[in-house]
BABAKOL-490747 format. One line per 10 residues: number of its first residue (from 0); for each residue x, y, z of C-alpha. Coordinates in nm, 4 decimals, decimal comma. Example, Ala and Ser with C-alpha at 12.3 -4.5 7.8 and 13.67 -1.06 7.14 Angstrom:
2
0) 1,2300:-0,4500:0,7800 ~ 1,3670:-0,1060:0,7140
END
This chain:
417
0) -13,0155:4,1639:4,8190 ~ -12,8124:3,8461:4,7850 ~ -13,0938:3,6632:4,6103 ~ -13,4040:3,7541:4,4172 ~ -13,6939:3,8164:4,6533 ~ -14,0425:3,7207:4,5374 ~ -14,3899:3,7156:4,6803 ~ -14,5373:3,3916:4,8157 ~ -14,6742:3,2822:4,4777 ~ -14,3533:3,3706:4,2887
10) -14,5280:3,5823:4,0242 ~ -14,3739:3,9092:4,1529 ~ -14,0004:3,9776:4,1783 ~ -13,9523:4,2743:4,4088 ~ -13,7437:4,5635:4,2808 ~ -13,6245:4,6774:4,6231 ~ -13,2556:4,7534:4,6712 ~ -13,2464:4,5794:5,0089 ~ -13,4572:4,3828:5,2565 ~ -13,4148:4,4890:5,6194
20) -13,5239:4,2972:5,9290 ~ -13,5035:4,5411:6,2206 ~ -13,4775:4,3813:6,5640 ~ -13,6326:4,6674:6,7636 ~ -13,8782:4,9516:6,7233 ~ -13,5926:5,1994:6,7643 ~ -13,4071:5,0338:6,4772 ~ -13,7243:5,0358:6,2669 ~ -13,7799:5,4074:6,3242 ~ -13,4207:5,4913:6,2387
30) -13,4381:5,2789:5,9244 ~ -13,7544:5,4492:5,8002 ~ -13,6165:5,7967:5,8708 ~ -13,2923:5,7216:5,6834 ~ -13,4513:5,6103:5,3526 ~ -13,6488:5,7961:5,0897 ~ -13,8540:5,4951:4,9749 ~ -13,9800:5,2244:5,2132 ~ -14,2495:4,9553:5,2080 ~ -14,3472:4,6851:5,4567
40) -14,3337:4,3319:5,3164 ~ -14,5751:4,1471:5,5454 ~ -14,6117:3,7757:5,4735 ~ -14,5800:3,8235:5,0960 ~ -14,9287:3,6852:5,0244 ~ -15,0220:3,9618:4,7815 ~ -15,0358:3,8840:4,4092 ~ -14,9634:4,2281:4,2674 ~ -14,6999:4,4940:4,3381 ~ -14,8705:4,6535:4,6373
50) -14,5689:4,5701:4,8597 ~ -14,3015:4,6641:4,6058 ~ -14,0717:4,9663:4,6163 ~ -13,7599:5,0891:4,4362 ~ -13,6180:5,1612:4,7807 ~ -13,6008:4,9238:5,0785 ~ -13,8385:4,6558:5,1952 ~ -13,8908:4,6087:5,5670 ~ -13,9874:4,2811:5,7302 ~ -14,1151:4,2938:6,0883
60) -14,0561:3,9209:6,1438 ~ -13,7541:3,9746:6,3710 ~ -13,8973:4,2678:6,5660 ~ -13,8725:4,2247:6,9438 ~ -14,0557:4,2124:7,1660 ~ -14,3259:4,0233:6,9775 ~ -14,6305:4,2190:7,0907 ~ -14,9564:4,0377:7,1701 ~ -15,0963:4,2211:7,4733 ~ -15,4396:4,0877:7,5650
70) -15,6677:4,2841:7,7992 ~ -15,9331:4,0315:7,9071 ~ -16,1319:4,2922:8,1022 ~ -16,1722:4,5246:7,8055 ~ -16,1770:4,2401:7,5524 ~ -15,9066:4,3990:7,3419 ~ -15,5647:4,3003:7,2121 ~ -15,2739:4,5173:7,1011 ~ -15,0719:4,3208:6,8462 ~ -14,7591:4,3921:6,6466
80) -14,8129:4,4474:6,2757 ~ -14,5820:4,1633:6,1711 ~ -14,7498:3,8978:6,3859 ~ -14,9162:3,6205:6,1851 ~ -15,2857:3,5591:6,2380 ~ -15,2159:3,2029:6,3533 ~ -14,9916:3,3321:6,6347 ~ -15,2478:3,5892:6,7409 ~ -15,5338:3,3384:6,7399 ~ -15,3458:3,0891:6,9570
90) -15,2846:3,3556:7,2218 ~ -15,6430:3,4816:7,2129 ~ -15,7730:3,1283:7,2559 ~ -15,5551:3,0896:7,5644 ~ -15,7455:3,3843:7,7159 ~ -16,0868:3,2554:7,6081 ~ -16,1276:3,5355:7,3526 ~ -16,1743:3,5528:6,9772 ~ -16,1817:3,7673:6,6667 ~ -16,5260:3,7756:6,5003
100) -16,4049:3,6117:6,1799 ~ -16,0973:3,5015:5,9878 ~ -15,9902:3,4803:5,6226 ~ -15,9446:3,1510:5,4407 ~ -15,5966:3,1008:5,5838 ~ -15,4251:3,2167:5,9064 ~ -15,0855:3,2568:5,7365 ~ -15,1222:3,6329:5,6700 ~ -14,9574:3,9050:5,8747 ~ -15,2011:4,1052:6,0851
110) -15,1057:4,4419:5,9339 ~ -15,1077:4,3138:5,5761 ~ -15,4515:4,1582:5,6120 ~ -15,6007:4,4730:5,7634 ~ -15,4314:4,7101:5,5184 ~ -15,5740:4,5349:5,2105 ~ -15,9308:4,4744:5,3293 ~ -15,8876:4,0988:5,3722 ~ -16,1937:3,9122:5,4990 ~ -16,3703:3,5829:5,5535
120) -16,7371:3,5108:5,4877 ~ -17,0640:3,5636:5,6732 ~ -17,3608:3,7962:5,6450 ~ -17,2729:3,9560:5,9798 ~ -16,8949:3,9591:5,9321 ~ -16,6996:4,2476:5,7852 ~ -16,3328:4,2665:5,6964 ~ -16,0680:4,2195:5,9644 ~ -16,0288:4,5974:5,9601 ~ -16,3835:4,6368:6,0932
130) -16,2660:4,5152:6,4339 ~ -15,9683:4,7519:6,4629 ~ -15,9981:5,0300:6,7214 ~ -15,6481:5,1805:6,7007 ~ -15,3626:5,1996:6,4491 ~ -15,0004:5,2851:6,5409 ~ -14,7953:5,4037:6,2438 ~ -14,4256:5,4760:6,2005 ~ -14,4286:5,7705:5,9610 ~ -14,1626:5,8956:5,7221
140) -13,9551:6,0868:5,9775 ~ -13,9483:5,7879:6,2129 ~ -14,2038:5,9286:6,4535 ~ -14,5146:5,7470:6,5741 ~ -14,8707:5,8499:6,4896 ~ -15,1598:5,6837:6,6729 ~ -15,5098:5,7071:6,5282 ~ -15,8066:5,5697:6,7225 ~ -16,1699:5,5023:6,6422 ~ -16,3715:5,8227:6,6462
150) -16,0827:6,0457:6,5436 ~ -16,0953:6,2428:6,2208 ~ -15,8722:6,0283:5,9981 ~ -15,9039:5,6901:6,1664 ~ -16,1221:5,5290:5,8976 ~ -15,8613:5,6275:5,6393 ~ -15,5728:5,4794:5,8358 ~ -15,7085:5,1266:5,8837 ~ -15,7314:4,9873:5,5309 ~ -15,4532:5,2126:5,4054
160) -15,2640:4,9866:5,1600 ~ -14,9393:5,0440:5,3505 ~ -14,9267:5,3945:5,2037 ~ -14,9283:5,5959:5,5266 ~ -14,6426:5,4308:5,7135 ~ -14,5222:5,1087:5,8710 ~ -14,7873:4,9622:6,1021 ~ -14,6115:4,9089:6,4332 ~ -14,9218:4,7768:6,6096 ~ -15,2997:4,7473:6,5912
170) -15,5633:4,7161:6,8619 ~ -15,8603:4,4878:6,7993 ~ -16,1929:4,4553:6,9761 ~ -16,2606:4,0947:7,0768 ~ -16,5503:3,8741:7,1726 ~ -16,5745:3,5668:7,3971 ~ -16,4287:3,2537:7,2408 ~ -16,6671:3,0189:7,0655 ~ -16,6718:2,6817:6,8942 ~ -16,7624:2,6156:6,5330
180) -16,8804:2,3094:6,3426 ~ -16,8107:2,2817:5,9722 ~ -17,0288:2,1029:5,7176 ~ -16,9788:2,0578:5,3442 ~ -17,2661:2,0218:5,0982 ~ -17,2126:1,9112:4,7382 ~ -17,3957:1,9356:4,4072 ~ -17,5719:2,2652:4,4783 ~ -17,7574:2,3629:4,1589 ~ -17,6792:2,7034:4,0114
190) -18,0495:2,7848:4,0032 ~ -18,0610:2,7478:4,3821 ~ -17,7737:2,9919:4,4327 ~ -17,9313:3,2501:4,2022 ~ -18,2879:3,2146:4,3324 ~ -18,2123:3,1627:4,7023 ~ -17,8822:3,3399:4,7577 ~ -17,9986:3,5218:5,0716 ~ -18,1408:3,2054:5,2249 ~ -17,8199:3,0123:5,1606
200) -17,5814:3,2740:5,2985 ~ -17,7952:3,3413:5,6061 ~ -17,8084:2,9705:5,6968 ~ -17,5024:2,9820:5,9242 ~ -17,2386:3,2064:6,0777 ~ -17,0154:3,1709:5,7708 ~ -17,1023:3,0238:5,4309 ~ -16,8854:2,9944:5,1186 ~ -16,9671:2,8454:4,7798 ~ -16,6828:2,6809:4,5843
210) -16,7072:2,6241:4,2110 ~ -16,5284:2,5918:3,8801 ~ -16,8080:2,8097:3,7312 ~ -16,9100:2,5226:3,5056 ~ -17,0321:2,2259:3,7123 ~ -17,2374:2,2390:4,0340 ~ -17,1273:2,4145:4,3506 ~ -16,9975:2,2960:4,6879 ~ -17,1011:2,4778:5,0074 ~ -16,8788:2,5167:5,3144
220) -17,1082:2,5932:5,6061 ~ -16,9596:2,7044:5,9396 ~ -17,2029:2,6999:6,2302 ~ -17,1376:2,8346:6,5782 ~ -17,2028:2,5527:6,8217 ~ -17,5374:2,6273:6,9836 ~ -17,6836:2,8066:6,6825 ~ -17,9643:2,6348:6,4894 ~ -17,8343:2,3387:6,2914 ~ -17,8342:2,4278:5,9210
230) -17,9976:2,1874:5,6779 ~ -17,9396:2,2915:5,3191 ~ -18,0790:1,9801:5,1534 ~ -18,3810:2,1927:5,0535 ~ -18,1525:2,3539:4,7944 ~ -18,0909:2,0208:4,6222 ~ -17,7394:1,9920:4,7670 ~ -17,6375:1,6808:4,9629 ~ -17,4051:1,6464:5,2625 ~ -17,0510:1,5357:5,1718
240) -16,9742:1,1800:5,2803 ~ -16,6198:1,2653:5,3906 ~ -16,3766:1,5539:5,4375 ~ -16,2953:1,7695:5,1379 ~ -16,0277:2,0145:5,0276 ~ -16,1654:2,3238:4,8500 ~ -15,9566:2,2253:4,5456 ~ -16,0085:1,8739:4,4107 ~ -15,6941:1,6644:4,4169 ~ -15,5225:1,8546:4,6987
250) -15,4491:1,6859:5,0352 ~ -15,7566:1,6839:5,2565 ~ -15,5313:1,7036:5,5642 ~ -15,4469:2,0641:5,4702 ~ -15,8106:2,1690:5,5178 ~ -15,9772:2,2465:5,8506 ~ -16,1845:1,9697:6,0085 ~ -16,5362:1,9072:5,8785 ~ -16,8268:1,6601:5,9265 ~ -16,9700:1,8671:6,2113
260) -16,6857:1,8038:6,4579 ~ -16,6853:2,0997:6,7023 ~ -16,3614:2,2912:6,7424 ~ -16,2205:2,6309:6,8375 ~ -16,3201:2,9251:6,6199 ~ -15,9697:2,9707:6,4802 ~ -15,9471:2,6056:6,3726 ~ -16,2757:2,6108:6,1783 ~ -16,3364:2,9585:6,0360 ~ -16,0365:2,9408:5,7970
270) -16,0506:2,6818:5,5205 ~ -15,6832:2,5884:5,5660 ~ -15,4953:2,4754:5,8746 ~ -15,2096:2,6704:6,0268 ~ -14,8795:2,4962:5,9557 ~ -15,0026:2,3423:5,6293 ~ -14,9907:2,4631:5,2705 ~ -15,2806:2,7021:5,2097 ~ -15,4648:2,6622:4,8816 ~ -15,2289:2,5228:4,6124
280) -14,9214:2,7432:4,6324 ~ -14,8577:2,7393:4,2587 ~ -15,1316:2,9869:4,1756 ~ -15,2525:3,3381:4,1038 ~ -15,5509:3,5054:4,2699 ~ -15,8110:3,7716:4,1943 ~ -16,1195:3,8860:4,3799 ~ -16,4045:4,1225:4,2987 ~ -16,6700:4,2766:4,5249 ~ -17,0189:4,3757:4,4124
290) -17,3139:4,5077:4,6165 ~ -17,5182:4,2327:4,7766 ~ -17,8303:4,3595:4,5990 ~ -17,6671:4,2829:4,2614 ~ -17,5268:3,9433:4,3570 ~ -17,7709:3,7215:4,1675 ~ -17,7325:3,9202:3,8446 ~ -17,3551:3,9196:3,8868 ~ -17,3573:3,5408:3,9280 ~ -17,5536:3,5057:3,6052
300) -17,3124:3,7385:3,4239 ~ -17,0119:3,5307:3,5341 ~ -17,1823:3,2057:3,4417 ~ -17,1976:3,3352:3,0857 ~ -16,8155:3,3389:3,0928 ~ -16,7680:2,9833:3,2206 ~ -16,6153:2,8639:2,8933 ~ -16,3372:3,1205:2,9415 ~ -16,3032:3,0975:3,3207 ~ -16,2952:2,7230:3,3826
310) -15,9904:2,6300:3,1680 ~ -15,7590:2,8599:3,3691 ~ -15,9264:2,8250:3,7090 ~ -15,8227:2,5998:3,9973 ~ -16,1230:2,6992:4,2089 ~ -16,3608:2,9886:4,2570 ~ -16,5242:3,0975:4,5827 ~ -16,8293:3,3151:4,6424 ~ -16,8330:3,4848:4,9849 ~ -17,0573:3,7204:5,1781
320) -16,9051:4,0313:5,3426 ~ -17,0834:4,2825:5,5662 ~ -17,0505:4,6548:5,5026 ~ -16,7985:4,8556:5,7028 ~ -16,6803:5,2138:5,7332 ~ -16,3084:5,2035:5,6421 ~ -16,2617:5,4476:5,3538 ~ -16,0833:5,1985:5,1282 ~ -16,2516:4,8773:5,2364 ~ -16,3825:4,6937:4,9271
330) -16,7094:4,6538:5,1198 ~ -16,7193:5,0162:5,2338 ~ -17,0772:5,1317:5,2718 ~ -17,2378:4,8244:5,1214 ~ -17,3026:4,4628:5,2092 ~ -17,1167:4,2720:4,9402 ~ -17,0707:3,9427:4,7646 ~ -16,7077:3,8710:4,6801 ~ -16,6098:3,6539:4,3838 ~ -16,2701:3,4971:4,4455
340) -16,0666:3,3208:4,1750 ~ -15,7662:3,0948:4,2305 ~ -15,6052:3,0739:3,8869 ~ -15,3400:2,8533:3,7361 ~ -14,9920:3,0087:3,7525 ~ -14,9981:3,1348:3,3934 ~ -15,0295:3,5170:3,3755 ~ -15,0645:3,5388:2,9943 ~ -15,3501:3,2874:3,0007 ~ -15,5250:3,4560:3,2932
350) -15,4931:3,8189:3,1749 ~ -15,7620:3,8118:2,9004 ~ -16,0037:3,6347:3,1342 ~ -15,9660:3,9140:3,3885 ~ -16,0676:4,1628:3,1208 ~ -16,3832:3,9651:3,0462 ~ -16,4741:3,9302:3,4137 ~ -16,4203:4,2992:3,4828 ~ -16,6325:4,3980:3,1837 ~ -16,9111:4,1651:3,2969
360) -16,9091:4,3048:3,6510 ~ -16,8643:4,6714:3,5542 ~ -17,2416:4,7479:3,5589 ~ -17,2497:4,6542:3,9276 ~ -16,9878:4,9015:4,0536 ~ -16,7294:4,6283:4,1018 ~ -16,4279:4,6825:4,3296 ~ -16,1181:4,4589:4,3087 ~ -15,9270:4,3308:4,6103 ~ -15,6313:4,5627:4,6715
370) -15,3737:4,2834:4,7038 ~ -15,4762:4,0608:4,4125 ~ -15,4593:4,0667:4,0344 ~ -15,6770:4,3096:3,8448 ~ -15,6562:4,4958:3,5165 ~ -15,9222:4,7542:3,6024 ~ -15,8466:5,1180:3,5298 ~ -15,7067:5,2703:3,8527 ~ -15,9073:5,5881:3,8063 ~ -16,2284:5,3882:3,7778
380) -16,1433:5,1922:4,0912 ~ -16,0623:5,5055:4,2922 ~ -16,3843:5,6698:4,1742 ~ -16,5850:5,3835:4,3275 ~ -16,4695:5,4972:4,6740 ~ -16,6439:5,8126:4,7913 ~ -16,3625:5,8937:5,0328 ~ -16,0770:5,8524:4,7833 ~ -16,0211:6,2330:4,7722 ~ -15,9978:6,2407:5,1528
390) -15,7467:5,9553:5,1430 ~ -15,5314:6,1498:4,8948 ~ -15,5355:6,4430:5,1348 ~ -15,4391:6,2155:5,4245 ~ -15,1521:6,0781:5,2175 ~ -15,0318:6,4297:5,1548 ~ -15,0389:6,5187:5,5254 ~ -14,8807:6,2035:5,6700 ~ -14,6364:6,1302:5,3877 ~ -14,5710:6,4541:5,1983
400) -14,2442:6,3289:5,0461 ~ -14,3980:6,0025:4,9234 ~ -14,1735:5,7740:5,1279 ~ -14,4314:5,4939:5,1314 ~ -14,5589:5,5459:4,7792 ~ -14,4901:5,3094:4,4920 ~ -14,6123:5,2705:4,1369 ~ -14,9352:5,0985:4,2415 ~ -15,0257:5,3632:4,5004 ~ -14,9453:5,6425:4,2534
410) -15,1761:5,4880:3,9940 ~ -15,4759:5,4985:4,2287 ~ -15,3946:5,8120:4,4264 ~ -15,1674:6,0439:4,2245 ~ -14,9590:6,2882:4,4210 ~ -15,0534:6,6552:4,4037 ~ -14,6835:6,7467:4,3955
END
């Protein structure tokens, strides 16, 4: 490569020999078949080495045709793996259709978001992968494998960490388009979150709590227009008197519209607008999932660490994620609460805090986000997934030579070779 290639945040320099941008599926298949080590890059919004490889990186950004095939009758869409969520959402809206939920920003690639278990918030909303009905993979010999819902290995191929092949396309189930209104509440007491967590998170279609883990919390409440109007003043929180950015001091214009103004689902469910800087940019991120039943105790355990967390934190977010069936989904088999941390861009300062957080959450069977920073023992993480042995077997069948493996994948799912 002519220049050093990094991830979006700049904390990872990729080791790949080359970056390729195939212009057609035929070129992509030939490229994969001709190399012994390959990984898909996606949008580069991971914070660890999940996308890295000693071989070649592949970007699908130039792949033609750009596939977004909507079937209004069946309420499905077949979409190319490299398409950004913002592009997909705009086309779905044109057809009056929608995805059930979205992550905090629409800047991610579709395949990358699905492969890592990326999600938004909401008691009834699972990861993006929960809505996938078919996965089309380019495997190591350049051939295509299609796995569909109901087939033997489908649940292993959805959230697959990019380890089974290059995702050529995915098919999603859709629902009719809907409008959302967004409200922000401030000064939520910690006692209210601990004592009334279920009541708070069930108050609207999507609810997130932002915090520095020291002072009070701020709630972002996303209500589908037509649903009962949430009133969370009973918690002690008060409605914000103007628009807010999740991170104090950042431009409010970067955040999606608030104050109860109705708008399309894809312009309210994310926290950040398409075409604007998501979050801060100069940052690191971690996220940890615990069972919903343990959420209140986990909150109390993290509050005990606020003196360590707050000095290196830009903002924290507490989200609700519904259980799903993908083998490697961080919310597999259990409704979850996810604790997200946006750190300052200082790895040595953040590293010891991660150790403290992981120790505090260990009693709750914590699972880290696959694409974000964690120092948890890989064997412990893999053991928290009941289908990890089946995934290792699937890896062995679809990629026996380890073309799509890298150091991170090997640490979690060692090869039997």
